[in-house]
N, CA, C and O atoms as a CHARMM CRD file, in Angstrom:
* protein
*
  348
    1    1 UNK  N     43.23000  -1.16300  44.27300 PROA 1      0.00000
    2    1 UNK  CA    42.58900   0.05700  43.80400 PROA 1      0.00000
    3    1 UNK  C     42.67000   1.14000  44.87500 PROA 1      0.00000
    4    1 UNK  O     42.50300   0.85500  46.06100 PROA 1      0.00000
    5    2 UNK  N     42.92300   2.36200  44.46800 PROA 2      0.00000
    6    2 UNK  CA    42.92500   3.46200  45.42400 PROA 2      0.00000
    7    2 UNK  C     41.51500   3.70800  45.96800 PROA 2      0.00000
    8    2 UNK  O     40.53600   3.38200  45.29600 PROA 2      0.00000
    9    3 UNK  N     41.39600   4.27000  47.16000 PROA 3      0.00000
   10    3 UNK  CA    40.07900   4.47000  47.76700 PROA 3      0.00000
   11    3 UNK  C     39.15700   5.37800  46.97000 PROA 3      0.00000
   12    3 UNK  O     37.93900   5.21800  47.05100 PROA 3      0.00000
   13    4 UNK  N     39.69100   6.33000  46.19800 PROA 4      0.00000
   14    4 UNK  CA    38.82400   7.26300  45.47200 PROA 4      0.00000
   15    4 UNK  C     38.28400   6.67400  44.17300 PROA 4      0.00000
   16    4 UNK  O     37.39400   7.26300  43.55800 PROA 4      0.00000
   17    5 UNK  N     38.79700   5.53400  43.74700 PROA 5      0.00000
   18    5 UNK  CA    38.35500   4.95200  42.48700 PROA 5      0.00000
   19    5 UNK  C     36.86200   4.61700  42.47300 PROA 5      0.00000
   20    5 UNK  O     36.21100   4.87700  41.46100 PROA 5      0.00000
   21    6 UNK  N     36.28200   4.05200  43.54400 PROA 6      0.00000
   22    6 UNK  CA    34.83500   3.80000  43.49700 PROA 6      0.00000
   23    6 UNK  C     34.01400   5.07100  43.32200 PROA 6      0.00000
   24    6 UNK  O     32.99900   5.05500  42.62400 PROA 6      0.00000
   25    7 UNK  N     34.43500   6.17400  43.94300 PROA 7      0.00000
   26    7 UNK  CA    33.67700   7.41100  43.76300 PROA 7      0.00000
   27    7 UNK  C     33.80500   7.91500  42.32800 PROA 7      0.00000
   28    7 UNK  O     32.84500   8.44300  41.76700 PROA 7      0.00000
   29    8 UNK  N     34.98800   7.75400  41.73200 PROA 8      0.00000
   30    8 UNK  CA    35.14400   8.13800  40.32800 PROA 8      0.00000
   31    8 UNK  C     34.26100   7.27300  39.44000 PROA 8      0.00000
   32    8 UNK  O     33.65400   7.76300  38.48800 PROA 8      0.00000
   33    9 UNK  N     34.19400   5.99400  39.75600 PROA 9      0.00000
   34    9 UNK  CA    33.34700   5.07900  38.99100 PROA 9      0.00000
   35    9 UNK  C     31.88700   5.51800  39.04700 PROA 9      0.00000
   36    9 UNK  O     31.18900   5.50600  38.03300 PROA 9      0.00000
   37   10 UNK  N     31.43100   5.90700  40.23700 PROA 10     0.00000
   38   10 UNK  CA    30.05100   6.37400  40.37800 PROA 10     0.00000
   39   10 UNK  C     29.82300   7.66700  39.59800 PROA 10     0.00000
   40   10 UNK  O     28.75400   7.86900  39.02100 PROA 10     0.00000
   41   11 UNK  N     30.81800   8.53100  39.58400 PROA 11     0.00000
   42   11 UNK  CA    30.69800   9.77600  38.82100 PROA 11     0.00000
   43   11 UNK  C     30.59000   9.49500  37.33200 PROA 11     0.00000
   44   11 UNK  O     29.79400  10.12000  36.63100 PROA 11     0.00000
   45   12 UNK  N     31.39300   8.55400  36.85300 PROA 12     0.00000
   46   12 UNK  CA    31.36600   8.20800  35.43000 PROA 12     0.00000
   47   12 UNK  C     30.01000   7.60100  35.06100 PROA 12     0.00000
   48   12 UNK  O     29.42800   7.95800  34.03700 PROA 12     0.00000
   49   13 UNK  N     29.51700   6.69900  35.88100 PROA 13     0.00000
   50   13 UNK  CA    28.23200   6.05700  35.60900 PROA 13     0.00000
   51   13 UNK  C     27.10700   7.09000  35.63700 PROA 13     0.00000
   52   13 UNK  O     26.21900   7.06100  34.78500 PROA 13     0.00000
   53   14 UNK  N     27.13900   8.00500  36.61500 PROA 14     0.00000
   54   14 UNK  CA    26.11900   9.05400  36.68500 PROA 14     0.00000
   55   14 UNK  C     26.16600   9.95200  35.45500 PROA 14     0.00000
   56   14 UNK  O     25.12500  10.33100  34.91900 PROA 14     0.00000
   57   15 UNK  N     27.36700  10.29100  35.00800 PROA 15     0.00000
   58   15 UNK  CA    27.51600  11.12200  33.81300 PROA 15     0.00000
   59   15 UNK  C     26.96300  10.40200  32.58500 PROA 15     0.00000
   60   15 UNK  O     26.28300  11.00500  31.75500 PROA 15     0.00000
   61   16 UNK  N     27.25900   9.11500  32.48000 PROA 16     0.00000
   62   16 UNK  CA    26.76300   8.31800  31.34800 PROA 16     0.00000
   63   16 UNK  C     25.23500   8.31600  31.34700 PROA 16     0.00000
   64   16 UNK  O     24.61500   8.49100  30.29700 PROA 16     0.00000
   65   17 UNK  N     24.63400   8.12100  32.50300 PROA 17     0.00000
   66   17 UNK  CA    23.17500   8.09300  32.59100 PROA 17     0.00000
   67   17 UNK  C     22.57200   9.45000  32.23900 PROA 17     0.00000
   68   17 UNK  O     21.55000   9.52100  31.55700 PROA 17     0.00000
   69   18 UNK  N     23.20500  10.52200  32.70300 PROA 18     0.00000
   70   18 UNK  CA    22.70200  11.86300  32.38100 PROA 18     0.00000
   71   18 UNK  C     22.78600  12.12900  30.88600 PROA 18     0.00000
   72   18 UNK  O     21.85900  12.68700  30.29900 PROA 18     0.00000
   73   19 UNK  N     23.88800  11.73400  30.27100 PROA 19     0.00000
   74   19 UNK  CA    24.03700  11.94800  28.83500 PROA 19     0.00000
   75   19 UNK  C     23.04200  11.09600  28.05400 PROA 19     0.00000
   76   19 UNK  O     22.49700  11.55000  27.04800 PROA 19     0.00000
   77   20 UNK  N     22.80100   9.86900  28.50300 PROA 20     0.00000
   78   20 UNK  CA    21.78600   9.03700  27.85200 PROA 20     0.00000
   79   20 UNK  C     20.41900   9.69700  27.93000 PROA 20     0.00000
   80   20 UNK  O     19.66500   9.70200  26.95700 PROA 20     0.00000
   81   21 UNK  N     20.10400  10.25000  29.09000 PROA 21     0.00000
   82   21 UNK  CA    18.82100  10.92400  29.27300 PROA 21     0.00000
   83   21 UNK  C     18.70900  12.13200  28.34000 PROA 21     0.00000
   84   21 UNK  O     17.67200  12.34700  27.71200 PROA 21     0.00000
   85   22 UNK  N     19.77400  12.90500  28.25900 PROA 22     0.00000
   86   22 UNK  CA    19.75700  14.07400  27.37200 PROA 22     0.00000
   87   22 UNK  C     19.68100  13.66900  25.90300 PROA 22     0.00000
   88   22 UNK  O     19.14400  14.40900  25.07900 PROA 22     0.00000
   89   23 UNK  N     20.21400  12.50600  25.57800 PROA 23     0.00000
   90   23 UNK  CA    20.24500  12.05900  24.19200 PROA 23     0.00000
   91   23 UNK  C     18.89200  11.67900  23.62400 PROA 23     0.00000
   92   23 UNK  O     18.75900  11.49100  22.41500 PROA 23     0.00000
   93   24 UNK  N     17.88400  11.56200  24.48000 PROA 24     0.00000
   94   24 UNK  CA    16.55700  11.19000  23.98500 PROA 24     0.00000
   95   24 UNK  C     16.00400  12.20300  22.99200 PROA 24     0.00000
   96   24 UNK  O     15.27100  11.84300  22.07000 PROA 24     0.00000
   97   25 UNK  N     16.35500  13.46200  23.18200 PROA 25     0.00000
   98   25 UNK  CA    15.83200  14.52000  22.31200 PROA 25     0.00000
   99   25 UNK  C     16.87200  15.03500  21.32600 PROA 25     0.00000
  100   25 UNK  O     16.70800  16.11700  20.76400 PROA 25     0.00000
  101   26 UNK  N     17.92900  14.28000  21.11400 PROA 26     0.00000
  102   26 UNK  CA    19.00400  14.72000  20.21400 PROA 26     0.00000
  103   26 UNK  C     18.44000  14.89100  18.80500 PROA 26     0.00000
  104   26 UNK  O     17.66400  14.05100  18.35000 PROA 26     0.00000
  105   27 UNK  N     18.81700  15.96100  18.10900 PROA 27     0.00000
  106   27 UNK  CA    18.23500  16.24500  16.78100 PROA 27     0.00000
  107   27 UNK  C     18.37400  15.10200  15.76300 PROA 27     0.00000
  108   27 UNK  O     17.47200  14.89500  14.95200 PROA 27     0.00000
  109   28 UNK  N     19.47000  14.37400  15.79300 PROA 28     0.00000
  110   28 UNK  CA    19.64500  13.28400  14.83500 PROA 28     0.00000
  111   28 UNK  C     19.03100  11.97400  15.32800 PROA 28     0.00000
  112   28 UNK  O     19.08600  10.95800  14.63500 PROA 28     0.00000
  113   29 UNK  N     18.45400  12.00100  16.50900 PROA 29     0.00000
  114   29 UNK  CA    17.75900  10.83800  17.02900 PROA 29     0.00000
  115   29 UNK  C     18.56000  10.06800  18.06100 PROA 29     0.00000
  116   29 UNK  O     19.79000  10.10800  18.08800 PROA 29     0.00000
  117   30 UNK  N     17.83100   9.37300  18.90000 PROA 30     0.00000
  118   30 UNK  CA    18.44200   8.58100  19.97300 PROA 30     0.00000
  119   30 UNK  C     19.24100   7.42400  19.39300 PROA 30     0.00000
  120   30 UNK  O     20.27700   7.04900  19.94200 PROA 30     0.00000
  121   31 UNK  N     18.77000   6.85600  18.28600 PROA 31     0.00000
  122   31 UNK  CA    19.48100   5.73700  17.65400 PROA 31     0.00000
  123   31 UNK  C     20.83300   6.17400  17.09200 PROA 31     0.00000
  124   31 UNK  O     21.73100   5.34800  16.92800 PROA 31     0.00000
  125   32 UNK  N     20.97900   7.43100  16.80400 PROA 32     0.00000
  126   32 UNK  CA    22.26000   7.98400  16.36800 PROA 32     0.00000
  127   32 UNK  C     23.15000   8.27600  17.58200 PROA 32     0.00000
  128   32 UNK  O     24.35300   8.01300  17.56100 PROA 32     0.00000
  129   33 UNK  N     22.54200   8.82200  18.63400 PROA 33     0.00000
  130   33 UNK  CA    23.27400   9.31800  19.79000 PROA 33     0.00000
  131   33 UNK  C     23.83700   8.19500  20.66300 PROA 33     0.00000
  132   33 UNK  O     25.00900   8.22600  21.03900 PROA 33     0.00000
  133   34 UNK  N     23.00400   7.20500  20.98500 PROA 34     0.00000
  134   34 UNK  CA    23.37700   6.18600  21.95700 PROA 34     0.00000
  135   34 UNK  C     24.61400   5.37500  21.57000 PROA 34     0.00000
  136   34 UNK  O     25.51000   5.23100  22.40200 PROA 34     0.00000
  137   35 UNK  N     24.71200   4.83600  20.34400 PROA 35     0.00000
  138   35 UNK  CA    25.91700   4.06600  20.00700 PROA 35     0.00000
  139   35 UNK  C     27.20100   4.89800  20.07300 PROA 35     0.00000
  140   35 UNK  O     28.25500   4.38800  20.45300 PROA 35     0.00000
  141   36 UNK  N     27.11100   6.15400  19.71000 PROA 36     0.00000
  142   36 UNK  CA    28.29500   7.00800  19.74900 PROA 36     0.00000
  143   36 UNK  C     28.70700   7.32500  21.18500 PROA 36     0.00000
  144   36 UNK  O     29.89500   7.38600  21.50300 PROA 36     0.00000
  145   37 UNK  N     27.72000   7.52200  22.03500 PROA 37     0.00000
  146   37 UNK  CA    28.02000   7.75000  23.44400 PROA 37     0.00000
  147   37 UNK  C     28.66000   6.49800  24.04600 PROA 37     0.00000
  148   37 UNK  O     29.65500   6.59000  24.76500 PROA 37     0.00000
  149   38 UNK  N     28.09900   5.35600  23.75800 PROA 38     0.00000
  150   38 UNK  CA    28.63300   4.10100  24.27400 PROA 38     0.00000
  151   38 UNK  C     30.06900   3.87400  23.79300 PROA 38     0.00000
  152   38 UNK  O     30.93700   3.46700  24.56500 PROA 38     0.00000
  153   39 UNK  N     30.29900   4.14000  22.52400 PROA 39     0.00000
  154   39 UNK  CA    31.64000   3.97800  21.95400 PROA 39     0.00000
  155   39 UNK  C     32.64400   4.91900  22.62800 PROA 39     0.00000
  156   39 UNK  O     33.77800   4.52700  22.90100 PROA 39     0.00000
  157   40 UNK  N     32.22700   6.15200  22.89300 PROA 40     0.00000
  158   40 UNK  CA    33.11400   7.12800  23.53700 PROA 40     0.00000
  159   40 UNK  C     33.48100   6.67600  24.94600 PROA 40     0.00000
  160   40 UNK  O     34.63400   6.80000  25.35900 PROA 40     0.00000
  161   41 UNK  N     32.51300   6.15600  25.67800 PROA 41     0.00000
  162   41 UNK  CA    32.80700   5.71200  27.03400 PROA 41     0.00000
  163   41 UNK  C     33.62600   4.42500  27.03200 PROA 41     0.00000
  164   41 UNK  O     34.52000   4.26600  27.86200 PROA 41     0.00000
  165   42 UNK  N     33.34200   3.52400  26.13100 PROA 42     0.00000
  166   42 UNK  CA    34.06700   2.25800  26.08700 PROA 42     0.00000
  167   42 UNK  C     35.51600   2.45400  25.63900 PROA 42     0.00000
  168   42 UNK  O     36.38600   1.66100  25.99900 PROA 42     0.00000
  169   43 UNK  N     35.77700   3.49200  24.86500 PROA 43     0.00000
  170   43 UNK  CA    37.15500   3.73400  24.43500 PROA 43     0.00000
  171   43 UNK  C     38.05800   4.10800  25.62000 PROA 43     0.00000
  172   43 UNK  O     39.27700   3.95700  25.54500 PROA 43     0.00000
  173   44 UNK  N     37.46100   4.59100  26.69600 PROA 44     0.00000
  174   44 UNK  CA    38.21400   4.97600  27.89600 PROA 44     0.00000
  175   44 UNK  C     37.98300   3.99900  29.05300 PROA 44     0.00000
  176   44 UNK  O     38.39400   4.28300  30.17800 PROA 44     0.00000
  177   45 UNK  N     37.34400   2.87300  28.80600 PROA 45     0.00000
  178   45 UNK  CA    36.94100   1.95200  29.87700 PROA 45     0.00000
  179   45 UNK  C     38.12800   1.38000  30.64400 PROA 45     0.00000
  180   45 UNK  O     38.01000   1.12300  31.84200 PROA 45     0.00000
  181   46 UNK  N     39.24100   1.17900  30.00300 PROA 46     0.00000
  182   46 UNK  CA    40.38600   0.57900  30.65700 PROA 46     0.00000
  183   46 UNK  C     41.28800   1.56400  31.37800 PROA 46     0.00000
  184   46 UNK  O     42.32900   1.17600  31.90800 PROA 46     0.00000
  185   47 UNK  N     40.90900   2.81500  31.40500 PROA 47     0.00000
  186   47 UNK  CA    41.74200   3.85200  32.01400 PROA 47     0.00000
  187   47 UNK  C     41.83700   3.66800  33.52500 PROA 47     0.00000
  188   47 UNK  O     40.82300   3.48600  34.19900 PROA 47     0.00000
  189   48 UNK  N     43.05600   3.71600  34.05400 PROA 48     0.00000
  190   48 UNK  CA    43.25700   3.54300  35.49400 PROA 48     0.00000
  191   48 UNK  C     43.86400   4.77600  36.15600 PROA 48     0.00000
  192   48 UNK  O     43.82300   4.89700  37.38100 PROA 48     0.00000
  193   49 UNK  N     44.42300   5.68700  35.37100 PROA 49     0.00000
  194   49 UNK  CA    45.02000   6.90400  35.92800 PROA 49     0.00000
  195   49 UNK  C     43.90400   7.85100  36.37600 PROA 49     0.00000
  196   49 UNK  O     43.08100   8.27300  35.56400 PROA 49     0.00000
  197   50 UNK  N     43.88000   8.17900  37.65900 PROA 50     0.00000
  198   50 UNK  CA    42.80200   9.00100  38.20300 PROA 50     0.00000
  199   50 UNK  C     42.74800  10.38800  37.57700 PROA 50     0.00000
  200   50 UNK  O     41.66000  10.92800  37.38000 PROA 50     0.00000
  201   51 UNK  N     43.89000  10.96900  37.26400 PROA 51     0.00000
  202   51 UNK  CA    43.89300  12.29600  36.65000 PROA 51     0.00000
  203   51 UNK  C     43.23900  12.25800  35.27200 PROA 51     0.00000
  204   51 UNK  O     42.48700  13.16400  34.91400 PROA 51     0.00000
  205   52 UNK  N     43.52400  11.21500  34.50600 PROA 52     0.00000
  206   52 UNK  CA    42.91500  11.08900  33.18100 PROA 52     0.00000
  207   52 UNK  C     41.42000  10.82800  33.30000 PROA 52     0.00000
  208   52 UNK  O     40.64100  11.30300  32.47300 PROA 52     0.00000
  209   53 UNK  N     41.01200  10.08100  34.31700 PROA 53     0.00000
  210   53 UNK  CA    39.58100   9.82900  34.52800 PROA 53     0.00000
  211   53 UNK  C     38.87600  11.13500  34.88100 PROA 53     0.00000
  212   53 UNK  O     37.79700  11.42600  34.36500 PROA 53     0.00000
  213   54 UNK  N     39.49100  11.91600  35.76000 PROA 54     0.00000
  214   54 UNK  CA    38.89400  13.21100  36.12600 PROA 54     0.00000
  215   54 UNK  C     38.81600  14.13900  34.91100 PROA 54     0.00000
  216   54 UNK  O     37.83600  14.86500  34.74000 PROA 54     0.00000
  217   55 UNK  N     39.83600  14.11200  34.08100 PROA 55     0.00000
  218   55 UNK  CA    39.82700  14.93300  32.86700 PROA 55     0.00000
  219   55 UNK  C     38.69800  14.47900  31.93300 PROA 55     0.00000
  220   55 UNK  O     38.01700  15.30600  31.32700 PROA 55     0.00000
  221   56 UNK  N     38.50800  13.17500  31.82500 PROA 56     0.00000
  222   56 UNK  CA    37.41800  12.65300  31.00800 PROA 56     0.00000
  223   56 UNK  C     36.05800  13.04500  31.55400 PROA 56     0.00000
  224   56 UNK  O     35.14400  13.34500  30.78600 PROA 56     0.00000
  225   57 UNK  N     35.91200  13.04600  32.88400 PROA 57     0.00000
  226   57 UNK  CA    34.65500  13.46100  33.50300 PROA 57     0.00000
  227   57 UNK  C     34.38500  14.93100  33.20500 PROA 57     0.00000
  228   57 UNK  O     33.25700  15.30300  32.87900 PROA 57     0.00000
  229   58 UNK  N     35.40600  15.76100  33.31600 PROA 58     0.00000
  230   58 UNK  CA    35.20700  17.18900  33.02400 PROA 58     0.00000
  231   58 UNK  C     34.87000  17.40900  31.55700 PROA 58     0.00000
  232   58 UNK  O     34.08000  18.29400  31.22700 PROA 58     0.00000
  233   59 UNK  N     35.46200  16.61100  30.67500 PROA 59     0.00000
  234   59 UNK  CA    35.13300  16.71100  29.25100 PROA 59     0.00000
  235   59 UNK  C     33.68200  16.28200  29.01700 PROA 59     0.00000
  236   59 UNK  O     32.97400  16.89000  28.21400 PROA 59     0.00000
  237   60 UNK  N     33.25000  15.25200  29.70900 PROA 60     0.00000
  238   60 UNK  CA    31.85800  14.79800  29.60100 PROA 60     0.00000
  239   60 UNK  C     30.88900  15.83800  30.12600 PROA 60     0.00000
  240   60 UNK  O     29.81100  16.02000  29.56100 PROA 60     0.00000
  241   61 UNK  N     31.25500  16.52100  31.19800 PROA 61     0.00000
  242   61 UNK  CA    30.40400  17.59400  31.72700 PROA 61     0.00000
  243   61 UNK  C     30.29000  18.72900  30.71700 PROA 61     0.00000
  244   61 UNK  O     29.22600  19.32900  30.57200 PROA 61     0.00000
  245   62 UNK  N     31.38100  19.02200  30.02000 PROA 62     0.00000
  246   62 UNK  CA    31.35700  20.05500  28.98700 PROA 62     0.00000
  247   62 UNK  C     30.40200  19.65300  27.85900 PROA 62     0.00000
  248   62 UNK  O     29.61300  20.47000  27.38200 PROA 62     0.00000
  249   63 UNK  N     30.48000  18.40000  27.44300 PROA 63     0.00000
  250   63 UNK  CA    29.58800  17.90500  26.38100 PROA 63     0.00000
  251   63 UNK  C     28.13600  17.98500  26.84200 PROA 63     0.00000
  252   63 UNK  O     27.25200  18.33400  26.06000 PROA 63     0.00000
  253   64 UNK  N     27.89100  17.66400  28.10300 PROA 64     0.00000
  254   64 UNK  CA    26.53900  17.74000  28.65200 PROA 64     0.00000
  255   64 UNK  C     26.00500  19.15900  28.56300 PROA 64     0.00000
  256   64 UNK  O     24.85500  19.36900  28.17800 PROA 64     0.00000
  257   65 UNK  N     26.84400  20.14700  28.92200 PROA 65     0.00000
  258   65 UNK  CA    26.42300  21.54400  28.84500 PROA 65     0.00000
  259   65 UNK  C     26.16200  21.96400  27.40600 PROA 65     0.00000
  260   65 UNK  O     25.23300  22.72500  27.13500 PROA 65     0.00000
  261   66 UNK  N     26.97900  21.46900  26.48800 PROA 66     0.00000
  262   66 UNK  CA    26.78000  21.79100  25.07400 PROA 66     0.00000
  263   66 UNK  C     25.44600  21.24600  24.57200 PROA 66     0.00000
  264   66 UNK  O     24.73200  21.93000  23.83900 PROA 66     0.00000
  265   67 UNK  N     25.10900  20.02700  24.96100 PROA 67     0.00000
  266   67 UNK  CA    23.83700  19.42400  24.54800 PROA 67     0.00000
  267   67 UNK  C     22.66700  20.20200  25.14200 PROA 67     0.00000
  268   67 UNK  O     21.67500  20.45700  24.45900 PROA 67     0.00000
  269   68 UNK  N     22.78600  20.58000  26.42100 PROA 68     0.00000
  270   68 UNK  CA    21.72700  21.37400  27.04500 PROA 68     0.00000
  271   68 UNK  C     21.53700  22.69500  26.30900 PROA 68     0.00000
  272   68 UNK  O     20.40500  23.12000  26.07700 PROA 68     0.00000
  273   69 UNK  N     22.63100  23.34200  25.94400 PROA 69     0.00000
  274   69 UNK  CA    22.53000  24.61300  25.22000 PROA 69     0.00000
  275   69 UNK  C     21.90500  24.41700  23.84800 PROA 69     0.00000
  276   69 UNK  O     21.16200  25.27600  23.37300 PROA 69     0.00000
  277   70 UNK  N     22.20200  23.29500  23.21100 PROA 70     0.00000
  278   70 UNK  CA    21.58100  22.97700  21.92900 PROA 70     0.00000
  279   70 UNK  C     20.06200  22.90400  22.07400 PROA 70     0.00000
  280   70 UNK  O     19.33000  23.40000  21.21800 PROA 70     0.00000
  281   71 UNK  N     19.59200  22.28700  23.15400 PROA 71     0.00000
  282   71 UNK  CA    18.15700  22.17600  23.39500 PROA 71     0.00000
  283   71 UNK  C     17.53000  23.52600  23.71900 PROA 71     0.00000
  284   71 UNK  O     16.42800  23.82700  23.26200 PROA 71     0.00000
  285   72 UNK  N     18.23800  24.35100  24.51700 PROA 72     0.00000
  286   72 UNK  CA    17.71500  25.67500  24.82400 PROA 72     0.00000
  287   72 UNK  C     17.60300  26.51900  23.55800 PROA 72     0.00000
  288   72 UNK  O     16.63000  27.25000  23.37600 PROA 72     0.00000
  289   73 UNK  N     18.59400  26.41400  22.69500 PROA 73     0.00000
  290   73 UNK  CA    18.56200  27.15900  21.44000 PROA 73     0.00000
  291   73 UNK  C     17.41100  26.68800  20.56400 PROA 73     0.00000
  292   73 UNK  O     16.72500  27.50400  19.94800 PROA 73     0.00000
  293   74 UNK  N     17.19700  25.38900  20.50400 PROA 74     0.00000
  294   74 UNK  CA    16.08800  24.83000  19.71700 PROA 74     0.00000
  295   74 UNK  C     14.75500  25.33900  20.25300 PROA 74     0.00000
  296   74 UNK  O     13.87500  25.72100  19.48200 PROA 74     0.00000
  297   75 UNK  N     14.60600  25.34500  21.58900 PROA 75     0.00000
  298   75 UNK  CA    13.36000  25.81800  22.18600 PROA 75     0.00000
  299   75 UNK  C     13.17400  27.31300  21.93900 PROA 75     0.00000
  300   75 UNK  O     12.06600  27.76700  21.65300 PROA 75     0.00000
  301   76 UNK  N     14.25200  28.07100  22.05000 PROA 76     0.00000
  302   76 UNK  CA    14.18700  29.50900  21.80700 PROA 76     0.00000
  303   76 UNK  C     13.73900  29.79900  20.37700 PROA 76     0.00000
  304   76 UNK  O     12.87600  30.64700  20.14800 PROA 76     0.00000
  305   77 UNK  N     14.33000  29.09200  19.42200 PROA 77     0.00000
  306   77 UNK  CA    13.97000  29.31400  18.01900 PROA 77     0.00000
  307   77 UNK  C     12.51700  28.94500  17.75600 PROA 77     0.00000
  308   77 UNK  O     11.83200  29.62900  16.99600 PROA 77     0.00000
  309   78 UNK  N     12.04300  27.87300  18.37600 PROA 78     0.00000
  310   78 UNK  CA    10.65400  27.46300  18.20100 PROA 78     0.00000
  311   78 UNK  C      9.70300  28.52400  18.75300 PROA 78     0.00000
  312   78 UNK  O      8.72700  28.88700  18.09700 PROA 78     0.00000
  313   79 UNK  N      9.98800  29.01800  19.95500 PROA 79     0.00000
  314   79 UNK  CA     9.14200  30.05400  20.54900 PROA 79     0.00000
  315   79 UNK  C      9.19100  31.33900  19.73900 PROA 79     0.00000
  316   79 UNK  O      8.17600  32.01400  19.56900 PROA 79     0.00000
  317   80 UNK  N     10.35500  31.66700  19.25000 PROA 80     0.00000
  318   80 UNK  CA    10.49100  32.88300  18.45700 PROA 80     0.00000
  319   80 UNK  C      9.66700  32.79100  17.18000 PROA 80     0.00000
  320   80 UNK  O      9.01500  33.75800  16.78600 PROA 80     0.00000
  321   81 UNK  N      9.69500  31.61800  16.52900 PROA 81     0.00000
  322   81 UNK  CA     8.88400  31.43200  15.31700 PROA 81     0.00000
  323   81 UNK  C      7.40300  31.60600  15.61400 PROA 81     0.00000
  324   81 UNK  O      6.67600  32.22500  14.83600 PROA 81     0.00000
  325   82 UNK  N      6.95900  31.06500  16.73100 PROA 82     0.00000
  326   82 UNK  CA     5.54200  31.15500  17.10200 PROA 82     0.00000
  327   82 UNK  C      5.12300  32.59200  17.32200 PROA 82     0.00000
  328   82 UNK  O      4.07300  33.01900  16.84000 PROA 82     0.00000
  329   83 UNK  N      5.94500  33.35000  18.05700 PROA 83     0.00000
  330   83 UNK  CA     5.56100  34.71100  18.37000 PROA 83     0.00000
  331   83 UNK  C      5.75300  35.65300  17.17600 PROA 83     0.00000
  332   83 UNK  O      5.01100  36.62700  17.04900 PROA 83     0.00000
  333   84 UNK  N      6.72200  35.39100  16.30300 PROA 84     0.00000
  334   84 UNK  CA     6.89000  36.21700  15.11500 PROA 84     0.00000
  335   84 UNK  C      5.77000  35.96400  14.12500 PROA 84     0.00000
  336   84 UNK  O      5.38700  36.86700  13.38200 PROA 84     0.00000
  337   85 UNK  N      5.23700  34.74600  14.10400 PROA 85     0.00000
  338   85 UNK  CA     4.13300  34.41900  13.20200 PROA 85     0.00000
  339   85 UNK  C      2.86300  35.15000  13.61200 PROA 85     0.00000
  340   85 UNK  O      2.03500  35.48800  12.76600 PROA 85     0.00000
  341   86 UNK  N      2.71100  35.39200  14.90300 PROA 86     0.00000
  342   86 UNK  CA     1.51500  36.09300  15.40300 PROA 86     0.00000
  343   86 UNK  C      1.56400  37.57800  15.12000 PROA 86     0.00000
  344   86 UNK  O      0.51400  38.21500  15.03300 PROA 86     0.00000
  345   87 UNK  N      2.73600  38.14600  14.97600 PROA 87     0.00000
  346   87 UNK  CA     2.88300  39.59300  14.81400 PROA 87     0.00000
  347   87 UNK  C      2.48200  40.06300  13.44100 PROA 87     0.00000
  348   87 UNK  O      2.55100  41.25800  13.15300 PROA 87     0.00000
């Protein structure tokens, strides 16, 4: 194994944990989110090319940002409803 592979492995595991944490509040539920996340990561489990692993990590980071934005939008809409109801 190349020397950078363990660091890539740690990055992948950290990304998986972050996505699992974010999935707790997923609109369709954690029971919907977790199996799909696991399936997505397991489909790439045998990958050994470092460039493809890095590309997968960047794609996972993009998905993480999308999920965060989904939550911010949900919170914004909730606050907006509350304040518009008071007016």
